[in-house]
C-alpha positions in Angstrom: 111.5 163.7 87.4 108.1 164.5 86.1 104.7 164.2 87.8 103.5 162.1 84.6 106.8 159.9 84.7 105.4 159.4 88.8 101.8 158.2 87.9 103.3 156.1 84.8 105.7 154.3 87.3 103.3 153.7 90.3 100.4 152.7 87.7 103.3 149.8 86.7 104.2 148.9 89.5 100.4 148.5 91.0 100.5 146.1 87.8 103.4 144.2 88.7 102.1 143.7 92.1 98.9 142.4 91.4 99.5 140.5 88.2 102.8 138.7 89.2 101.3 136.5 91.6 98.5 134.9 89.7 101.4 134.5 87.1 103.6 132.8 90.1 100.2 130.4 90.5 99.6 129.6 87.2 104.1 128.7 86.9 103.7 126.7 90.5 100.5 124.5 89.1 102.6 124.6 85.4 105.3 122.9 86.9 103.5 120.2 89.0 100.4 119.3 86.7 102.6 119.5 83.0 105.5 117.2 84.3 105.6 113.8 84.2 107.9 112.9 86.4 106.1 114.6 89.6 102.7 113.6 88.5 103.9 109.7 88.0 105.3 110.3 91.7 101.9 111.6 92.7 99.7 109.5 91.3 101.9 106.3 92.1 102.3 106.9 95.4 98.6 107.4 96.1 97.1 104.8 93.6 100.1 101.9 94.3 100.9 102.3 98.1 97.0 102.9 99.0 96.5 99.3 97.6 93.5 101.1 95.7 94.9 100.3 92.4 95.7 96.3 92.8 92.0 96.2 95.3 90.4 97.5 92.1 92.2 94.9 89.8 91.4 91.9 92.0 88.0 93.0 92.9 87.4 93.0 88.9 88.7 89.5 88.4 86.3 87.7 91.1 83.4 90.1 90.1 80.2 88.5 89.7 76.4 89.0 90.8 75.8 88.1 94.6 72.9 86.5 95.2 73.0 87.2 98.6 75.3 89.7 99.1 75.0 92.2 96.2 76.4 94.9 98.7 79.4 93.3 99.4 82.9 91.9 97.6 84.7 88.9 98.1 87.8 90.8 99.7 85.6 92.6 102.2 86.2 90.3 104.8 90.4 90.5 104.5 91.9 92.6 107.1 93.6 95.4 106.1 97.4 94.2 106.5 96.8 90.9 105.4 94.9 92.2 102.6 98.2 94.6 101.6 100.4 91.9 101.9 98.3 89.5 99.4 98.2 92.6 97.1 102.0 93.2 97.3 102.6 89.6 96.6 100.5 89.8 93.4 101.1 93.2 91.9 104.8 94.1 92.9 105.2 98.1 93.7 107.8 98.3 91.2 105.3 96.7 88.7 102.4 99.1 89.8 104.4 102.0 89.5 105.8 101.2 86.2 102.0 101.0 84.9 101.6 104.0 86.0 104.9 105.8 84.6 103.9 104.5 81.3 100.3 105.9 81.4 101.5 109.1 82.6 104.2 109.5 80.2 101.5 108.2 77.1 99.4 111.0 77.8 101.7 113.9 78.0 103.2 112.3 74.9 99.8 112.8 73.2 99.8 116.5 74.1 102.3 117.0 71.8 101.5 114.7 68.8 98.9 114.6 66.1 97.1 111.1 67.7 93.5 111.8 68.5 93.9 109.0 71.0 96.6 108.4 73.4 98.3 104.7 73.2 97.7 103.9 76.8 97.5 100.2 78.4 98.7 98.3 81.1 101.3 95.5 80.8 99.6 92.4 82.6 101.8 89.6 81.4 103.8 89.2 84.9 100.4 89.9 87.0 99.0 86.7 84.4 102.2 84.8 84.9 102.2 84.7 88.7 98.4 83.9 89.2 98.8 81.2 86.6 102.1 79.6 88.8 99.9 79.6 92.3 99.2 83.0 93.0 95.5 82.0 92.0 95.2 79.9 94.5 97.1 82.0 96.7 94.4 84.2 96.5 91.1 81.7 96.8 92.4 80.3 99.7 93.2 83.1 101.4 90.0 84.9 100.3 87.9 82.0 101.1 89.6 81.8 104.8 88.3 85.1 105.2 85.2 84.5 105.0 82.4 83.7 107.9 81.5 80.2 108.6 78.5 79.1 106.8 75.4 78.7 108.6 73.7 75.5 108.6 71.1 76.8 106.1 74.6 77.8 103.5 75.6 73.9 104.1 73.0 72.5 103.1 72.6 74.6 100.2 75.8 74.1 98.8 75.7 70.6 99.2 72.1 70.8 97.5 73.4 72.5 94.5 76.9 71.1 93.1 79.4 73.9 92.9 79.7 74.7 89.0 83.7 74.9 88.2 84.5 78.4 87.3 82.6 80.5 89.1 82.4 81.7 92.9 79.5 80.2 95.3 76.7 82.1 95.7 76.9 83.6 98.7 81.0 84.7 100.9 80.8 81.9 103.5 83.2 79.6 104.5 81.9 75.9 104.9 83.5 73.0 106.5 85.9 70.5 104.9 85.3 68.8 102.1 83.1 71.7 101.4 85.9 73.9 101.8 88.7 72.6 99.7 85.6 72.7 96.7 84.9 75.9 97.5 88.4 76.5 97.1 88.8 74.8 94.2 85.9 76.8 92.3 87.3 79.7 93.5 90.6 79.4 91.9 89.3 77.8 88.8 87.3 81.0 88.0 90.5 83.1 88.9 92.3 81.4 86.2 89.4 81.4 84.0 89.6 84.9 84.3 93.1 85.4 84.1 93.2 83.2 80.9 90.8 85.7 79.0 92.4 88.2 79.7 95.4 89.7 76.9 98.7 90.7 78.0 98.5 94.5 77.2 94.9 96.0 78.1 94.3 99.1 76.1 92.8 102.1 78.2 89.9 104.7 76.8 89.6 102.6 73.4 86.3 102.2 73.9 83.3 102.6 71.5 81.5 105.2 73.2 80.7 108.5 71.9 83.9 110.2 70.9 84.0 113.8 70.4 85.0 115.2 66.8 88.7 115.1 65.7 88.5 118.9 65.3 87.5 119.4 68.7 90.1 117.1 70.4 92.9 118.7 68.3 91.7 122.1 69.3 91.8 120.7 73.1 95.5 119.9 72.6 96.2 123.1 71.1 94.9 124.9 73.9 96.4 122.2 76.6 100.1 123.5 74.7 99.2 126.9 74.9 98.3 126.9 79.1 101.7 125.2 79.1 103.1 127.3 77.6 101.9 130.6 79.2 102.3 128.8 82.8 105.7 128.4 81.9 107.1 132.1 80.3 103.9 134.2 81.7 105.6 135.4 84.4 107.6 137.4 82.2 104.8 139.6 81.5 104.7 141.3 85.1 108.6 141.3 85.6 108.7 143.3 82.0 106.7 146.0 83.6 110.2 146.9 85.9 112.0 147.5 82.7 109.3 150.1 81.6 109.8 151.7 85.3 112.9 152.0 84.7 113.0 153.2 81.2 110.2 156.1 82.6 111.3 157.2 86.0 114.5 155.7 87.4 117.5 158.4 87.3 119.4 157.0 90.3 120.5 153.6 92.0 118.7 154.5 95.2 115.7 155.5 92.5 116.1 151.7 91.1 115.5 150.5 94.7 113.1 152.2 95.5 110.6 151.7 92.6 111.8 148.2 92.2 111.4 147.4 96.5 108.0 148.8 96.5 106.1 146.3 93.8 108.2 143.3 94.8 107.2 143.9 98.4 103.7 144.0 97.0 104.1 141.1 94.7 105.0 139.2 97.6 102.7 140.0 99.7 100.2 139.0 97.3 101.1 136.0 96.6 100.9 134.8 100.5 97.5 136.3 99.9 96.7 134.5 96.8 98.2 130.8 97.4 95.4 131.4 101.1 92.9 131.8 98.6 93.4 129.3 96.2 93.5 126.8 98.7 90.7 128.0 100.2 88.5 127.8 97.0 90.5 124.1 96.3 89.4 123.6 99.7 85.4 124.4 98.9 85.4 122.6 96.0 86.8 119.0 96.9 84.3 119.5 99.4 81.5 120.3 97.4 78.6 117.2 96.7 78.7 117.7 93.2 82.5 116.7 93.4 82.2 113.8 95.7 79.5 112.3 93.9 81.5 112.5 90.3 84.4 110.4 91.8 82.6 108.2 94.1 83.3 106.0 97.1 85.5 103.9 96.0 87.8 106.4 94.6 87.0 109.6 97.1 90.0 108.7 99.7 92.7 108.2 96.7 90.9 111.4 94.6 91.4 113.2 97.9 95.0 112.2 98.8 95.9 113.0 95.4 94.7 116.4 95.7 96.8 116.5 99.1 99.8 116.2 97.2 99.1 118.7 94.6 97.6 120.9 97.2 101.8 120.6 98.9 103.7 121.1 96.0 102.0 124.1 95.0 101.6 125.5 98.1 105.5 124.2 98.8 106.7 126.1 95.4 104.3 129.1 96.0 105.1 129.8 99.9 109.3 129.8 98.8 108.7 131.9 96.0 106.5 134.4 98.0 108.4 134.5 100.9 111.8 135.3 98.5 110.4 137.3 97.1 108.9 139.0 99.9 112.3 139.3 101.6 114.1 141.0 98.2 111.1 143.9 98.0 111.6 144.6 101.7 115.6 145.0 101.5 115.7 146.8 98.3 113.1 149.3 99.4 114.7 149.5 103.2 118.3 149.9 100.9 116.5 152.4 98.6 115.1 154.8 101.4 118.8 154.5 103.5 120.9 155.4 100.2 118.5 158.0 99.1 118.9 160.0 102.8 122.4 159.4 102.5 123.1 160.3 98.9 120.8 163.7 99.9 123.3 164.6 102.4 126.2 164.3 101.0 124.9 166.8 98.4 126.1 170.3 99.2 123.4 173.0 99.8 122.5 175.9 97.4 122.5 179.2 99.4 
C-alpha cells in the first residue's frame, strides 16, 4: 500500500467523519419538518391540547373595544379548568385536529404544485351549528358568571344606560338580577350576530396585503423542494467516501474494517457533538429578545412547546443514529485490529 494511498484514504476518512454529522442533522430535521403527519401531530398537539386555538377563536368572537378594561378580555376571569371544559364542548379536539391537519396537508401540497397561494381554510360550519343550537347562550352564561360583582356605580351605569342588543356591556362585571339576565341576553345576541356574519368556510392567507412577485414565490418553492431533496439524500455524499477508501487503499478484510471503523467512530462522536451544539444554538435563539418580540406574549408559550416537540423529535433521531454509528465504528475498528493481528501472526516468517 503506497504512502499516497494512505494519505488520500485518511483525508477521505476525515471528510466522512466531518460531513456525515451535518448530513444526518439535515436528514433528521427533514424527516420531521417535511412530514405532514409529524407536523400535524406536533402542531395539533400543542395548539389544540393547550386550548390556545379554541381560546383565540372565542376571544375573536367576543372582541370589542373595552372602555374601562382595555387590557383585559371577557374570558380572563374564567378558571383554567372551567375554560378548558367550555372550549372542549364548543370546539371538540377531533374537529380542531382535523382543521390543523387539513391546513398542514394543504401547505405541503402547495409546495409541490404550481399555485402561487396555498388553499388554506377552516371549516367552521360545525362550530356555527353548535353555537346556534344553544352553545352561544351557554358560552355567554359561563362568561358572565365568571365576572366579578359590579360596584354600585357600575350598576347605576347599567340601569341608566340601556344595554343595546347585540353588544357587550362597557365593563366586565356581573350585576344582580334582573340586570344579569339582560347582560346574558345581550352577550348571547352578540355571539349569535358574530356567528351569523362568519362564512361556513374561512379562507386563510388570502388578504389584500402586499404580495411577493410570482417569480419570487415560485423560486422559494423550488428552493424548498431542493432543500427537502438534499435533506433526504444528502447523507449519500459522505457515504460514497467509504467506497472511495476501498478503491484507494483497502486490500483485505481487516483493512476494510480498520479504514471504515475509524471514520465511522469519528462520525458517531461528531454526531453527538453536532446534536449538542445545534440544541444549544436553538435554545439561545428561542430565548433571544427578537424572537420573543416577534412571536408575541399570547402565542409564545405555544410556540415554545412546539419548539420543544421539534427538538425532542429531532434529538431522539440524532441520538439513535449517533449511538448506532459510534458502536458500529468501534466494533469494526476493534475487529479490524484483532483480525489484522491474527493474520500477521499466521503469516510465515521469511528468514
